[in-house]
N, C-alpha and C positions, 0 to 999 in steps of 0.2 A: 483324458484330458490331451487337448491338441497341443501340438508342440511346433513353436516357431524357430527355423533353424536359419542362423546368420550366414551371410556370405563369408568367405575367408577374410580374416583381418578386422572385422567390423566390431568384434567383441571389446576392443581396447578400451573405447570410452567408456562402454557399461561396466566393465571390471573395475574402472577408476571411480565409479560412483554415480555416472550419469543414467537416469532412470529411462530415457525415451529410446524406443526403436522406431526409426523411419522406415517408409515403406520400401524405400530403394536399397535398404540394407538386409532385406529378406532374400534368402535363397529360395526356401520354400516352406510349405505349411504341412504338416503331417496329422493326421488323426490315428485313431487305433487300428484303422484298416488300410492306411496308406494316405494319399494326397487329400486335404481337406480345405474347405473355405471356412473363414472365421466370421463368426456372427456378432454383431455389435454389442458391447457389454459383457460379452463372456469372459472368462478367465483361460489362459494359455501359459504353458511353460517357455521360457526362452532358452535356447541353447546355442553355443557357438558351433561353427562348421565341424569342429573336432568333437562335438557332441558333449562338451563341458557345461554344466548347468549354471544359468545365469540368473535365474529367478522367476518369480510368478507375475504375471501382469494382466491388466484390464486392457482389452483389446477394442480396436474400432476400424475396420477395414475401410471406412469412407473418410478416414483422416489421415493426413500425411503422417503424422505420429501414430502409427498402426499398433503400438503396444506402449503401456506406461508400467514399468515394474513398480510394484507395491510391496513386495516382500522377497528376500533372498531364498527364502525356504518354500517349501509347498504347501503353505496353509491356505485354508479357505477364506472366504470373506464375507461372513455372516454378521449378525448383530454383536456377537461376543467379539469379533474381531474389531469392528468399529469403537466398541466401548474400550476396548485396550488401547487403541492407537489414541482416541480422545484424551484418555486419562494420562497417557504419556505425554502428549502435546501440552496439556495444563502443568504437569509436573516440571515441564521445561521452562514455564513462565516464571521462574524464582524471582526475578527482579521487579516483579509486579505485585501489588495488593489487589488482587483480582475481586475483592469485596467493595472496593472504592476506585479502582482505576478501569477505564476502558482499554482493551487490548485485542490484537488478532489471536484467537486461541487454536487457530488450525490454519496453517499456510501451506496448503496443497502438497506438492512433493517435499517442501521443506520439512513438513511433519509425517511424510510417508503416507499420505493420503491425496494422490495424484489427481487434480482437478478440482479439490473441494477447499473453499474459503469459508472461515467462519470468524467473524467479527463481533466482539461482545461488548456493548456499550452500556455503561454504568451511570445512572444519574436520576434525575426526576422530571416529570413533564413540565414544560417550560411555563404551561398556563397555570400551574400551582405554584412555581417558583416566582413569578413575575409579582403577584399581589403580597406575597409573603415577605419580601425584603425590599425596602426603598432605598437601604445605603448601598452604595457601589464602591468597590466591586463586589459581587456576591462571593460570598466564602463558603467552602464546602463544610467546615466544622460547624457553622451557624445554621447550614440547612439541614444537615443531619440532626442537630440538636432539636430544631423545630419540627421537622417533617418526618424522622424516624429514619432508618437506613434506606438507601438508594435502591431503585429497581434496576432491572437489567433488560436489554432488548438484544437481540441476535440479527446480524445481517449476514446472509449466507449467498454464495455464489457456488453453482453446480456448472464447471467448466469443462468437464470430460463426460462422455458417454457412460463410462463405466460408473461413475458417481451419480450421474442423473438417473440412470437406470435403478439405483439403488436408494432413491431419495428417502422413500418411507421408512427403511431400515434404519438409515443414517438418524432420522429424526427421532426415531424410537431409542436408539441408542443415546442420543444426545439427552433425552428426556431422563433416562435413567441414570446417566453419570453425574449430570448437573444436580440433580436431586439428592445424590447420596456421597459425593466425593467431598471429603474435608478439605479444605485448601488454606494454607496460610498458617500463622502462629498460633491463631485462636482455633484452627481446626473446625471451623464452620462450613457446612455444605454451601456451594454457591447459590442453590436454589434455583427455581424455574423461572425463565424469563417471562416477562408480561406480555412479550411479543416477539414473534419470528417473522422477519422480513425477507423475502427473496429478491436479489438483485442481480439475476441472470440474464439481464437484457444487453449483453454485451456482443460486439461483433464475432468475438473468438469463438462464440458456441457454433457459428455457421461452419466453421472449419470442422467441427465434430459431427455437422448434419443435425444438429439441435435447433429449434427455434428459440427465439429470445422470450423470457418469461420473467415477471415481475409481480409483485403484490405481497400482501400480508398471508402467510402460512397458517399460523395460529396465533391466538390472542389478539392484542390491540396495539395500535400506537396512537399516540396523542396527536390529534390535527395539528396542534401549534408546535409540534417537534418536542424535543427533550433538550435538557441542559446537561452536558458533561463537564468534567473538569481534568485540563490537562496542564500539568504542571503547576496544578493548583489555581489556573485561571479558568473562569467559566466560559463555554463556548455552546451556543445553541446548534442543535444537530437535526436535519430533517433526514432521516434515513429513507424515507419514500422517494424523496425528489432528488437528494444530493448525488452526486457522480460517485462512481465504482460503489462502494459499499456504504457511502454516505458521508464518509468523512476520512480523511487520510491521516491515520494513526502511526505511519512509519517515519513521520518527520518529528515525533515528539522530541527525542534527545536533541536533535539539530536545532529545533527552536529554542530549547532551554539553553544551548550552548552560546545563543547570540549574546547573552549578557556580558560575556568576556571581551566583546568587541565592541560594545556600545559606550559612548561617552555621554553624559547628561547634555541635552541640547542639540544632539545630532539631528540631521534631516536624512530620512529614509525614503526609498523608493522601494515597494514591494511589487516586483512584476509578477503577474499571473497570480494574483493574491487570493483568488477564489474567496472564501468566506471570511478571510483576513487573519488567519491564525500566526503566520510569521509575523506580519506588520503590528499586530496588537501584542505580541510578546516583545517586539521592540519598544513599542510605547510604554509597556509596563515597566521596561527596564531602564526608561529614562530619555527616550527621544522625544524631541520637541515637536516633530512632525512626521506623518508617514503618508506619502502618496500612494495608495492602493489602487492598482491597475489592473482590470480584468474585463475581458470582452462581454462578460454576462452582467447585465443589470439586475438579476435576481440575486447572483452570488454576491455582488457589492452591497445589496440591500441587507443581506444575511450578515456581511462584514460589519456594516455600520451597527446592526443590532449587537453583534458581539462586542464592539467596541464600547456600546453604552453600557453592556454587562459588565465590562471591565473597567468602567469609569474613565475612559479614554476618548470618548466619542469626539472631544474638542481637538484632538490631535491628528484624527484620522481624515483624510482628504481623498474621497473616492473619485477615481478617474475611469469612465468606461470607454473603452476602445481596445483595438489591437495592439498588443505590447510593442510590436515592431514599429507600428506608426507613432505611438506615443513616445518613445525613446527618440526617434528620428525628430519629431516635432520639438522636443524638450531640447535637443542638442542645436538644431538649426534655427529655430524661431524664438524659443523663449530663454534659450542660454541657461537653463537649470543647472544647478549643481548639488550633489548629496555627499553625504559622508558614509553611507552604507547603502548598498543596492543589493537585493534579493531577487535572484532569478529562479524560479520554481515552474517552469513550463511542463505542459502535459508531454507525453512521450511522443517525440518526433519521429523515432524509428520504431515501428512495431515489429518488424523483422529485419533480417541482416540484408535482404535485398533492398531496402529504403535507407541503409546506412549512409551512403554518399551524401544523399540529399539531406538528411537528418543533420549530419555534422556541418553542413554548410548553414543550416538554420540555427544551429547552436552557437556556431562561431559568430555569425550576424548578431544575434541578440546579445550575446557577450560583448562584442565590439562596440555595440551601441552604448551599452552599460558603462563600459570602461571610460568612455569620452566624455561621461557626466560625473565621474568620481573626482572629489577633490584629492589633492596630493595626500597621502597618509589614509585616505579612505579605504573602506572594505568591500569586496565583491563576495557575495554568497552565492554561488553559482551550483545549480543541481540540474541532474538528468535523471529520469526514472525509466529510461529506455535499456533494457538489459542487453540489447545489440550493441549499445555503445559502452564497451568495456572501459575500465579506469584509464587504462594507457591511452586509449583513443580520446578519452575525455579531457586528460591532462594535455595532451598534444594540442588539442582544439583550443583550450585556454591559452596556451602559450602562443599559438598563432594569432589569437585575437588580440593579445597583448602586444605582440610584434607589430601588427597593422596598426594599433593604436599608438605605437611609439612609446609604450610605457614598459617599466620593469615592474614585477610583480614579486611578492614573497609570499609563499604558502605558510599559512597560520596555523592550519588545520584541515584534516581530510577525513569526512565521515560516511557513514553507509546508512542502511535502513535500520530502524529500530530492532532491538533483539528479540521481540515477539514476531519479526519476520525472519526466521533463522535462515543462514547462509550455508549451504552444504557444499563441501569440498568435493570437487568432481562435477559438481552441476552448476555451471557458470550461469545459467539463468536464473539461480536463486539469489544471486548477487545484483540486483538491478538499479538500486537507488545509489548514486554518488553525489556528494555534497562536499564541495571545496570551498575553503575560507581563504582569501587572497588579500593582501594589503598592497595599495599603490604606493611604490617608493618615489 
């Protein structure tokens, strides 16, 4: 087994729980007979400069993250290893009814499987649901009574060389675990998915020296997409064409919490609405109208369909355009006013080197939104950039309020859903910030 010896003092972050070793932290690499080179995808032991054992890692000499620690002990990484880790990850999803709810069942380093993402979507083919139910909104209990138990589909991302090189072993482990592991009070195995879709077409793979890859791995996926339920509300999902893994499961609890801050008759603006999940929750909770703003015509089309499934299509106003320009036009030309504004933009900061520019972008979008809020109105502001930590995010909101000459009261501050676990010592695992603020 090869050994990665760190430079003096570089072990502190790892001892505190961070699983990454950067290439500039390495003093030397040793093999059984002396200095050695690392091969991408192999395992190696990580040691401090004083030879203290720190853990076993998957390595990639082509990446700035040269090693990703997957275990504090000297354990192998075969099919049995993956079966144990997947079972452990499923056992941590205690707040979910995995037979009926969609959830992220593996969150990379957060579940000690660095670079592996698995989202499990539960529902029915939309082409089956549509003709079966004329009443809106469509309800889960009626669908289950009429069509039987829902099916499941997996959406996977292999984001590190170590996981990508073990793709077939991981798929074999998944098959054995899902077919045999009893989950929930009724202790029924989850069962095999109808289809497994790979969504590894993300730029991040380039940093690992991996080409993008997307498509159906096994099984099938219905051409019309599937219908899942979030907080008992139906949403159409296209796992093949959707962003990231196909749908953003990490905002589930935050969308549900909107209910506390909506008064029947409110006017809502949903900035970067994507397929409408936030805004549709607002409409279901009593809002009179929702301006759904997104740059993607296709996403807005899906949002309108989701509004129809929820019986609120008459309250959704799709607005195609760049959210910065739309907010500017609403303020300067149309003089629009809203009672609640949701900002859930894509990650402006992919890395810490882009942090300064990202904070300027976040500040501008929040400043524009604040100028459109009525007194007593609520701003729901989100950032999914892990490089923007909570302190920087809150400071940005305060600066936007100062420039808008407004005072804000923080009503709530939330993070990603618990199926995206946050590890102490690994700050990158806490990526989603969601603040709720009232204009005084």
